[in-house]
C-alpha atoms as one frame of an Amber mdcrd trajectory, in Angstrom:
protein
  11.958   0.517   6.999  11.569   3.575   9.151   9.524   3.662  12.391   8.209
   6.965  13.731   6.632   7.629  17.109   4.208  10.418  17.991   4.702  12.150
  21.359   1.101  11.661  22.509   0.807   8.030  21.555   2.985   5.533  19.839
   2.426   5.535  16.102   4.500   3.297  13.924   5.120   4.313  10.343   6.988
   1.801   8.247   8.476   3.485   5.195   9.566   1.744   2.038  12.309   4.242
   1.285  13.173   2.808  -2.125   9.541   3.210  -3.212   9.436   6.768  -1.896
  12.607   7.642  -3.791  11.221   6.080  -6.974   7.933   7.968  -6.589   9.771
  11.271  -6.125  11.912  10.651  -9.193   8.885   9.636 -11.294   7.311  12.987
 -10.422  10.579  14.747 -11.319  10.894  16.307  -7.874  14.133  16.942  -6.037
  14.827  16.302  -2.389  14.864  20.072  -1.978  11.347  20.310  -3.474  10.094
  17.679  -1.042  11.867  19.309   1.893  10.139  22.611   1.137   6.794  20.823
   0.892   7.066  19.313   4.367   8.841  22.257   5.976  12.327  20.960   6.703
  15.842  21.406   5.362  17.075  19.451   2.370  19.599  17.711   4.625  16.863
  16.604   7.034  14.664  15.407   4.178  17.590  13.432   2.745  18.079  11.762
   6.125  14.380  10.862   6.246  14.324   9.551   2.685  17.466   7.491   3.343
  16.022   5.999   6.520  18.415   7.847   8.835  15.644   9.944  10.445  11.904
   9.491  10.921   8.903  11.000   9.176   5.975  12.021  11.348   2.318  11.623
  10.368   1.931  15.257   9.261   5.001  15.034   7.044   3.696  11.870   5.422
   0.388  13.568   4.662   2.058  16.696   3.235   4.471  14.638   1.171   1.735
  12.450  -0.290  -0.243  15.557  -1.217   2.831  17.182  -2.773   3.756  14.079
  -4.769   0.093  13.582  -5.687  -0.026  10.106  -4.198  -3.801  10.025  -4.042
  -4.405   6.300  -4.107  -4.944   5.022  -0.580  -3.465   1.710  -1.659  -0.299
   3.391  -2.953   0.012   5.511   0.200  -0.421   2.391   2.305   2.204   0.570
   0.242   4.828   3.306   0.751   3.844   4.384   4.262   2.482   1.625   6.485
   0.886   2.890   9.703
């Protein structure tokens, strides 16, 4: 699980990285596609997806929109805030 903190206030985001990877693959998207969607390099995205770096709230929102994760329950399952 990955925990992210916002500068203004502490925000914890727990990420089920295996579920995120599976969702990306189901949608036939590459790490590069996802990196472009959230505005980072492919290397940085790979680190985030592999739980070596942290997603912030804005990235989570952009990524869910890009991957068309519209169900609040599914979003909550992958990204716990």
